[in-house]
TORTORTOR-328707 format. One record per residue (C-alpha): residue in three letters; x, y, z. Coordinates in steps of 0.2 Angstrom, whole numbers, plus 5000, padded with zeros to 4 digits. Layout:
N
AlaXYZ
...
END
This chain:
720
Met502949354898
Arg501249404891
Ala500449434908
Met501549594911
Ile501049674894
Arg499249624897
Ala499349704915
Leu499749874908
Arg498649864893
Leu497149824903
Pro497149954917
Ile495149954915
Ala494449784916
Leu492849704910
Gly491949694927
Leu490549574929
Leu490549474913
Phe489049374908
Ser488249374925
Ala486349324925
Gly484849294935
Ala483149214931
Cys481449264925
His479749224932
Met478149184925
Thr476949244939
Lys476549414944
Thr478049494953
Arg477649584970
Leu478849724972
Pro479549784989
Glu478849944995
Ala479750094987
Pro481350134996
Arg481650295007
Tyr483350345002
Pro484550425015
Thr484750615014
Thr486350645004
Ala487150825008
Gln487650934994
Val489051054993
Asp489351214983
Gln490651154971
Val490851234954
Asp492251204942
Glu492551294926
Phe493151214910
His493551324894
Gly492251444900
Gln490951324905
Thr490451314923
Val489951134930
Ala489251104946
Asp489850954956
Pro488750944972
Tyr489250764977
Arg491150804976
Trp491250754995
Leu490850564991
Glu492550564982
Glu493350544999
Asp494050365003
Val492750265012
Arg494150195023
Thr494750355030
Ser493150475029
Pro491850445043
Arg490450545033
Val490750435017
Ala490750275028
Glu489150335036
Trp488350365019
Val488950195012
Ala488250105028
Ala486550195026
Gln486350155008
Asn486849965009
Glu485549955023
Val484250025012
Thr484749914997
Gly484949765008
Ala483149775014
Tyr482449794997
Leu483549644989
Ala483049535004
Ala481149575000
Leu481249504982
Pro480249344981
Asp481449254971
Arg483149314979
Ala483449164990
Ala482849034977
Leu483949114965
Glu485549104976
Gln485248924979
Arg485148884960
Leu486748984956
Ser487648884969
Gln487148724961
Leu487648794944
Trp489348854951
Asn489648684959
Tyr490648594947
Glu492548544944
Arg493448684934
Phe495248684927
Ser496448774916
Ala497548704902
Pro499148634909
Ala500748714905
Arg502548634907
His503848724917
Gly505448614920
Asn504948434923
Trp503148474929
Tyr501448524921
Tyr500548654931
Phe498648694930
Trp497348774940
Gln495748684947
Asn494248724958
Asp493248594965
Gly491648694963
Leu491248814977
Gln493148844983
Pro493349034985
Gln494849024975
Ser495648904962
Val497048794968
Leu498748784958
Tyr499248594956
Arg500648504947
Ala500948334940
Ala502348234932
Thr501148204916
Pro499648314911
Phe498248294923
Gly499148154932
Glu499348124950
Ala499348304957
Gln500148394970
Val499648554977
Val500848704974
Leu499948854980
Asp498248854988
Pro497549034990
Asn496148975001
Ala497348965016
Trp497949145013
Ser496349215022
Ala494849165031
Asp493549245019
Gly494449205003
Thr494849394999
Arg496749364996
Ala496949304979
Trp498249264965
Ala498849414956
Gly499949334942
Gly501549244941
Glu502949194931
Trp504049034931
Ser505949034930
Lys506548974913
Asp507248814921
Gly505748794931
Arg506648804948
Tyr505648954954
Leu503949044954
Ala503849214957
Tyr501949264960
Gly500949414967
Ile499549424980
Ser498149544980
Val497149584995
Ala495149624993
Gly495349654974
Ser496649784974
Asp497649814960
Trp499149834972
Ser500049664974
Glu501349594986
Trp502549474977
Gln503649334983
Val504649184977
Leu504249004979
Asp505648864979
Leu504748734968
Ala505948594974
Lys505548624992
Leu503848714990
Glu504448855001
Pro504649045000
Val506449114995
Gly506949285001
Gly505949435006
Lys504249505000
Leu504149634987
Ser502849774989
Trp501949914980
Ile501849814964
Lys500549864952
Phe500349834933
Ser501949724932
Gly502349544932
Ala504149464933
Ser505349424919
Trp506749304924
Lys508549304919
Pro508949134910
Asp510049074924
Ala508649094937
Ser509749214948
Gly508349344948
Phe507049434939
Phe506549614933
Tyr504949694938
Ala504249874940
Arg503549954956
Tyr503050124962
Ala503650204978
Glu502750184994
Pro501150294994
Ala500950435006
Pro499950375021
Gly498150355017
Ser498350394998
Ala498650204992
Phe496850184985
Gln496550344976
Ala498150444972
Ser498850444955
Asn500150314952
Leu501750404946
Asp503650374945
His503650184939
Lys505350104940
Ile506049954935
Tyr507149854946
Phe508149684947
His507749564962
Arg509049434965
Ile508449274972
Gly508649264991
Ser508849454994
Gln507749575002
Gln506749714992
Ala507849854999
Glu509349774990
Asp508549774973
Thr509549854959
Leu508750004950
Val508749964931
Tyr507750094922
Glu506850254927
Arg506250414918
Pro506150554930
Asp505850664915
His504150574911
Pro503450534929
Glu501750484920
Trp502650334910
Ser502350154916
Phe503550004911
Ala503249824907
Pro505149744905
Leu505249584896
Ala506949494896
Thr507249394881
Arg507549204884
Asp509349204881
Gly509549344893
Gln510449454880
His509149604880
Leu507849684891
Val506449754881
Val505649894890
His503749934884
Ile503250104889
Phe501450164892
Lys500750334895
Asp498850354892
Gly498350204883
Ala498850034875
Arg499950124863
Asn501850114869
Leu503550154866
Val504950004865
His506650034872
Val507949894871
Leu509349874885
Asp510849774881
Leu511149664896
Val512749584890
Gly513649684876
Gly513649854885
Arg512749944871
Pro511950104874
Pro509950094876
Leu509050084859
Glu507450184856
Leu506750054845
Val505050134844
Pro505250314849
Asp503350374847
Phe501650314853
Glu500950274837
Gly500450094839
Ala500449944851
Tyr502049824851
Asn502349674861
Leu503849564862
Val503449384857
His505249314856
Gly507049364856
Gln508649274850
Gly510249344849
Arg510149514840
Thr508349474832
Leu506649514840
Trp504949464835
Ile503649594840
Ala501749584838
Ala501249754831
Gln499549844830
Asp500050004821
Arg499650124806
Glu500150004793
Thr499249854801
Pro497849904811
Arg497249724812
Gly498949664819
Ser500449584812
Leu502249514817
Leu503749604815
Gln505549534813
Ile506849664819
Asp508749664817
Leu509449764831
Asp510949794821
Arg509749874808
Pro508449944819
Gly507750074807
Arg505950054803
Glu506350044785
Asn507249874789
Trp505849804798
Thr505149634791
Arg503249594793
Val503449404793
Ile501649384797
Pro500549504787
Glu499049604793
Gly497649494801
Ala498749334797
Gly498349354778
Ser496449364780
Pro495549524774
Thr494349514789
Ala495349444803
Thr496149534818
Ile497749454826
Glu497249434845
Glu498849354852
Ile500449274847
Thr501349154857
Tyr503149074855
Val502948884858
Gly504048734853
Gly505048824840
Ala503348894832
Leu502249044833
Ala500449004838
Val499349144831
Arg497649174837
Thr496449284827
Leu494749324828
Glu493449314813
Asp491849404818
Ala492249394837
Thr492649204836
Ser494349124838
Arg495449044824
Val497248974827
Ala498648944815
Leu500448884818
Tyr501848984809
Glu503748964808
Pro504849104814
Asp505149154796
Gly503249174793
Arg502849014783
Leu501248944788
Arg501448764796
Arg499648724799
Arg497948784804
Leu497148704819
Glu495348624817
Leu494248694831
Pro492648604838
Gly491548754833
Leu491248934835
Gly492048994852
Thr493549064861
Val495248984862
Thr496449014877
Gly498048934882
Phe499748894873
Glu500648944889
Thr502048824891
Asp503948804889
Pro504548864872
Glu505548714870
Ala504048594874
Ser503548464860
Glu501648494864
Ser500548634870
Phe498848644878
Phe497348754875
Ser495548774881
Phe494048804870
Ser492348864876
Ser490848944870
Phe489249014877
Ala488448844880
Thr490048744882
Pro491148754897
Pro493048754894
Gln493748584887
Val495648554886
Tyr496548504870
Arg498348434868
His499248494851
Glu500648394846
Leu501848524838
Ala502748404827
Ser501348284820
Gly499948424821
Gln498848304830
Thr497448384841
Ser496648294854
Leu495248324868
Val496148264884
Arg494948334898
Val493148374898
Thr492248484910
Gln490648414917
Ala489548564921
Pro487848534927
Ile486948574911
Asn486548494894
Pro487448604881
Thr486248544867
Asp484848624876
Tyr485448794871
Glu485548894855
Val486849014850
Ser486649124835
Gln487549274829
Val486649414819
Phe487049584811
Phe486149744813
Arg486449924808
Ser486850064819
Lys486350244817
Asp487650284804
Gly487450124795
Thr488850024802
Arg488649844802
Val488749774820
Pro488749594825
Met487849524840
Phe487749344849
Leu486049294855
Val485949144867
Ala484449064874
Arg483648894877
Arg483048814860
Gly481348854855
Leu481349034862
Ala479749114855
Arg479849294847
Asn478349364856
Gly479049524862
Arg478949474880
Asn480649384883
Pro481649444898
Thr483249504889
Leu484849544896
Leu485849654884
Tyr487749664890
Gly488949784882
Tyr490749844884
Gly491449944869
Gly493150014874
Phe494949994876
Asn495249874861
Ile494349734872
Ser493449604863
Leu491849514869
Thr492049334863
Pro491049174867
Gly491249114885
Phe490449004897
Ser489649074913
Pro488748974925
Ser487749114931
Arg487049154915
Ile486248974914
Ala484949024927
Trp484349164916
Leu484249054900
Asp483348914910
Gln481849024914
Gly481649084896
Gly482749224896
Leu483749284882
Met485549344882
Ala486149474869
Ile487949524867
Pro488449654854
Asn490149684848
Leu490149874849
Arg491349994842
Gly492850044854
Gly493149854856
Gly494549754847
Glu493449634837
Tyr493949714820
Gly495649794824
Glu496349964828
Asp495050054817
Trp493549974825
His494350034841
Leu494650204837
Ala492950224830
Gly492350224848
Thr493550334857
Lys493750514861
Thr492550624851
Arg491850474842
Lys491350384859
Gln489550424855
Asn489750284842
Val489750164855
Phe488150224863
Asp487350224846
Asp487750044843
Phe487049984860
Ile485450084857
Ala485250014840
Ala485549834847
Ala484049864860
Glu482949934845
Trp483449794834
Leu482949664848
Ile481249754850
Ala480949774832
Gln481249584829
Arg480149544843
Tyr481249464854
Thr480849584869
Ser480049754872
Ala480749904882
Glu479849844899
His480649674897
Leu482349734892
Ala483749754905
Ile485549814901
Gln487149774911
Gly488949824909
Gly490549834920
Ser491849964921
Asn491950044904
Gly490349954902
Gly489650034917
Leu489950204908
Leu488950124893
Val487550084904
Gly487450254913
Ala487650354896
Val486250264887
Met485050264901
Cys485350454902
Gln485050464883
Arg483550344881
Pro482750314897
Glu481150254890
Leu482050114880
Phe482550004895
Gly481549914909
Cys483049894920
Cys484949964922
Leu486349874930
Pro487949984929
Ala489449904938
Val490949984944
Gly490650114931
Val491750264926
Met490250404929
Asp491150564930
Met492050594914
Leu492750774919
Arg493750694934
Phe494150514930
His496050554926
Gln496350624943
Phe496350444952
Thr497550304952
Ala497650234934
Gly496350354927
Arg497750444916
Tyr497850284906
Trp496150304899
Val496450474891
His496850384875
Asp495150314874
Tyr494050444882
Gly495050604879
Ser495650744889
Val494650884898
Glu496151004894
Asp495650994875
Pro494251104872
Glu493450984858
Glu493650824869
Phe493050914884
Ala491350954875
Ala491250774870
Leu491550714887
Tyr490350824895
Ala488950794882
Tyr488850604889
Ser489550604906
Pro488250504915
Tyr488450604932
His488250764922
Arg486850714910
Leu485450674924
Val484050784923
Asp482850824937
Gly481050754935
Val481450624922
Cys480750444925
Tyr482350334924
Pro482250154924
Pro482450044939
Thr484250044943
Leu485449954954
Val487250024954
Thr488549904960
Thr490349954966
Ala491549894980
Asp492549984993
Thr494249924988
Asp494149964970
Asp495650054966
Arg495450044947
Val493850144945
Val493650214963
Pro491950204971
Gly491750384971
His491150374953
Ser489750264958
Phe489350344974
Lys489150524965
Phe488050444952
Ala486950354963
Ala486650504974
Arg486250624959
Leu485050484952
Gln484150474968
Ala483850654968
Ala483450674950
Gln482250524949
Gly480550584943
Cys479450424946
Asp479350284959
Asn480650174950
Pro481950114963
Val483850184963
Leu484850074973
Ile486750064976
Arg487549894982
Ile489249924989
Glu490349764992
Thr491549765006
Ser493249695005
Ala493149684986
Gly493849784971
His493649794952
Gly493149614951
Ala494749514949
Gly495049384963
Lys493349394970
Pro492949234980
Thr491549114973
Ala490349154987
Lys490449344984
Leu490149304965
Ile488649204968
Glu487949324982
Glu488149474969
Ala487349384955
Ala485849334965
Asp485649514970
Val485849594954
Phe484849474944
Ala483449454957
Phe483249634955
Ala483249624936
Leu482049474937
Ala480749584947
His480849724935
Val480949644918
Gly480249474920
Arg478649414911
Gly477549424926
Arg477949604930
END
């Protein structure tokens, strides 16, 4: 159920989280300065509110799959980049070490559906994880789905799924080459055979089953015009009901809004099948809620009629709904109990108060399980968990092994137990069982990664941003790191879309730490760590706060002698790629290396492609004069200045990215190559058969990390 909401709330993803490389103690011999391919310029000028804006690389927005001239440019740039990266002295050794670090057994927390426990597992270097089931948690396992059999190169991947409430069927999606588009089908779990036809042109949707397992509700778009699937704006989302065993052409149209073609829908059926709760999104995470009566024949109810908050169905029984809310009254989150016979806002009851009663906590997620509500909160970007009764009474708080991140509690709502994973920067995910009646929590499966967690030290510090705002930051290093001003440091940031950066394990990061490197992860404004107020403080005309926070983090690291400008690399993906692009334009002298991944780089045209309109709530609209001025002031593509010496930069993107179309990175890289005022390299790495990041096979992850961080190592290592 939660996956469908998450799909629409996160149309812009984190990108490459916490990838890392290694540092180097001897003098680094850099390859010869690259000779860039010639990039043609066009006489394209647009006008916004009386301001003329040149766009000389507009032609690079064309789809690489259909445009011969863009394909030629991509091939030429990849040739230059590939030769430079291959010549880096530590590239081969780094890839070998990353392969060793990735080669360990990884698994998810199990979830019970019907008579089986389902979990994901990867033996180490498998391209994709495999879905298993067992009669007991982690008992003798049987393969249910093996995505590695879907393609020879591992580029077809799981794109979400939902079990029927009786555990008879699994509806699941398949993504090709990392695209947001997915193709769905139904698996008969008794026979492990597909049932009925495939469902196409699904994006930002999951499946929500009727209780009798006769079928499910989902949302899809019409088939795009030929050649437009990866760039055209996604409009006219519609909700359908798919009956088991039928073909997609037979699906029943349930809900549409032709008067609002920009709206997108996430339909969730209550477990008793009485209502379909329709979450409606327009340009961000805020949503409407409409309720369709599936059995009583009542007219549709506009429960939440305006885009003033974020609302998510947690549970429904009869005429009562429990809805998680992040709204004007509770910006750090609460839980509402709503009687559909008295649906007015004045009758809503907040059964769990803002922040679950803590003055500093933010509710991250609420799950209905075993007749209880599992409430996960964040305190200074680390997880806390408590169980509540449906009426809001506290049942218990869970004891966690330390400061880290909790995921899980995905199971049959009637189960007597639930499972969760706990991880931190130095601890890979460990699986715990929680018995809902007794409250006993026990460690049931341990991940044996090829590291010793006690070799690493994690701390959390707080620094002041430009306007005095207190901002937290995690620091991760091997024990005994000297504060000598020379440590190769990777500063990673995101700062947007209400997304929180919490402690998590990455095998790639270990290669950096083991060579004396430092990881720094600040929780910038724009994220969700401290609720909606923290998020809004980094949006629209306040977006500069995010950049100021990141710059202040860099200055703090230098002032505290953890590193220096020449030893400081910065990295971010997607909205984090925008962050890197913006700050390197504003403070090029502050960084020794820049690594923007799949970034939003043209802030005047982002809304014109695929899911870009969803981002207006965070970024603002060029149609508004004040918001246009803010966007133009920091847009990385437009802020580059001829003759400035910019840091060594490796831009990364992918040809099948239909989230942040690769034209953003293409245009930025071309403009930066033309503007560069010194010999520092400006390279772009364009992955093939890959998208925004989701579903990327293990081998591609390792190769990309080796390339990116061999480049960083060469430019910010101690031996440079």
